[in-house]
C-alpha positions in Angstrom: 0.0 0.0 0.0 1.4 3.3 -1.1 1.1 6.5 0.9 -1.3 9.2 -0.6 -0.1 12.0 -2.8 -0.8 15.6 -1.8 -0.7 18.5 -4.3 0.6 21.8 -2.8 1.4 24.7 -5.1 1.2 22.4 -8.1 4.0 20.1 -6.5 3.0 16.6 -5.8 4.3 15.4 -2.4 4.0 12.0 -0.9 2.5 12.1 2.5 3.9 9.9 5.2 1.5 7.4 6.8 1.1 7.4 10.6 3.2 4.7 12.2 5.8 4.6 9.4 9.4 5.5 10.1 12.7 5.8 8.2 15.0 2.9 8.4 18.3 4.5 9.5 21.6 2.7 9.3 24.5 3.5 11.5 27.8 4.1 9.7 29.7 3.0 12.8 27.9 -0.3 12.9 28.5 -0.8 9.1 32.2 -0.1 9.6 32.6 -2.6 12.4 30.7 -5.3 10.6 32.6 -4.9 7.4 35.9 -4.5 9.2 35.4 -7.9 10.9 33.4 -9.8 8.4 34.3 -8.1 5.1 31.7 -8.6 2.3 29.4 -10.5 4.7 29.2 -7.4 6.9 27.8 -5.4 4.0 24.5 -7.2 4.3 23.7 -4.7 7.1 23.9 -1.7 4.7 23.5 -3.0 1.2 22.3 -6.4 0.2 23.0 -6.0 -3.5 26.5 -4.6 -2.8 27.2 -7.6 -0.4 26.2 -10.1 -3.2 28.5 -8.2 -5.7 31.5 -8.2 -3.3 30.9 -11.9 -2.4 30.9 -12.8 -6.0 34.1 -10.8 -6.7 35.8 -12.3 -3.7 34.8 -15.8 -4.8 36.4 -15.2 -8.1 39.5 -13.2 -7.0 40.6 -15.1 -3.9 41.3 -18.5 -5.6 42.8 -16.8 -8.6 45.2 -14.6 -6.6 45.8 -17.2 -3.9 44.3 -14.9 -1.2 46.1 -11.8 -2.2 42.9 -10.4 -3.7 41.6 -9.9 -0.1 43.9 -6.9 0.2 41.6 -5.2 -2.3 38.3 -6.8 -1.6 38.3 -6.2 2.2 38.9 -2.4 2.2 36.6 -1.9 -0.7 33.9 -3.7 1.3 34.5 -1.4 4.3 34.3 1.7 2.1 31.2 0.6 0.1 29.4 -0.5 3.3 30.0 2.8 5.0 29.0 4.8 2.0 25.8 2.8 1.5 24.9 3.3 5.2 25.4 7.0 4.8 23.4 7.3 1.7 20.5 5.3 3.4 20.4 8.0 6.0 20.5 10.9 3.7 18.1 9.7 1.0 14.3 9.9 1.0 13.9 13.0 3.2 11.1 15.4 2.3 12.0 19.0 1.7 10.1 20.9 4.4 10.1 24.1 2.4 7.4 22.8 0.0 4.9 22.5 2.9 3.8 26.1 3.3 
């Protein structure tokens, strides 16, 4: 079920439904999870990113005899933290349109 649309000053705004809340992700938690668990820790902040990094690591690690983890692990940490940060900043309604 989608929330109702409201038209104010010829601008369509989506109203929030009572009882709904934004799903916020902690960048600190994303960092800790990806630091200790690598691509598996990315499931907290981005499922699709975690799947991509797991597939990359499954290909790179055997081919490079484990040296590929030097690239995969930090990339997972950065991607996980950025995804958590974007989750928090996205989807906010601009309050200036509600006059």
